[in-house]
C-alpha positions in Angstrom: 0.0 0.0 0.0 1.4 3.4 -0.9 0.9 6.5 1.2 0.6 10.0 -0.2 2.1 12.7 2.0 0.5 16.0 1.5 2.7 18.9 2.8 0.8 21.2 5.0 0.7 24.9 4.4 1.8 27.6 6.9 -0.8 30.1 8.0 0.8 32.7 5.9 0.7 30.5 2.8 -3.0 29.7 3.4 -3.8 33.4 3.7 -2.3 34.0 0.3 -4.7 31.6 -1.4 -7.9 33.0 -3.0 -11.0 32.8 -0.9 -13.4 29.9 -1.6 -17.1 29.6 -1.4 -18.0 28.3 1.1 -15.1 29.7 3.0 -12.2 27.4 4.1 -10.8 27.5 7.5 -7.2 26.8 8.6 -6.6 25.0 11.9 -3.2 23.6 12.9 -2.0 23.1 9.3 -5.3 21.6 8.1 -7.6 23.2 5.6 -11.3 22.5 6.5 -14.2 23.7 4.3 -16.9 25.5 6.3 -20.3 24.0 5.8 -22.8 26.1 3.9 -25.5 27.4 6.2 -29.2 26.8 5.4 -31.8 29.6 5.3 -32.9 29.4 8.9 -29.3 29.6 10.1 -28.6 32.6 7.9 -31.7 34.4 9.2 -30.8 33.8 12.8 -27.3 35.0 12.2 -28.6 38.2 10.7 -31.0 38.8 13.5 -28.4 38.2 16.1 -25.9 40.5 14.5 -28.5 43.2 14.2 -29.6 42.7 17.8 -26.0 43.0 19.1 -25.3 46.1 16.9 -28.6 47.8 17.9 -27.4 47.8 21.5 -23.6 47.8 21.4 -22.9 50.0 18.4 -24.9 53.0 19.6 -23.1 52.8 22.9 -19.7 52.3 21.1 -19.2 49.2 23.1 -18.8 46.6 20.3 -19.6 45.7 16.7 -20.8 42.4 15.4 -19.8 41.2 12.0 -21.1 38.1 10.1 -18.7 35.7 8.4 -15.5 37.8 9.1 -12.2 35.9 8.7 -10.3 35.9 12.0 -6.6 34.8 12.1 -4.8 34.3 15.3 -2.3 31.7 16.7 -2.2 28.9 14.2 -5.7 29.3 13.0 -7.7 31.3 10.4 -11.4 30.8 10.9 -14.7 32.3 9.7 -17.1 32.3 12.6 -20.8 32.9 12.1 -20.5 36.0 14.1 -17.5 37.9 15.4 -17.9 40.6 18.0 -15.1 43.1 18.6 -14.9 46.0 21.0 
């Protein structure tokens, strides 16, 4: 039996690749395709972002963003919602 060794990319190399649809995530050298959300999921995501921003943005506390790529450590993920202050 032969074994194929696939060299892993660094985070920097992964970030140079073009974006995919659906988005791909990079976790510890592994590229993982993010599952495509269904309609109910997308609707809930929108309502939650809007709800957070209705309260937090006007007070300049935080901002919620849907599907924003976040890279840190040895990861590059695209969470459903990212909240930053």
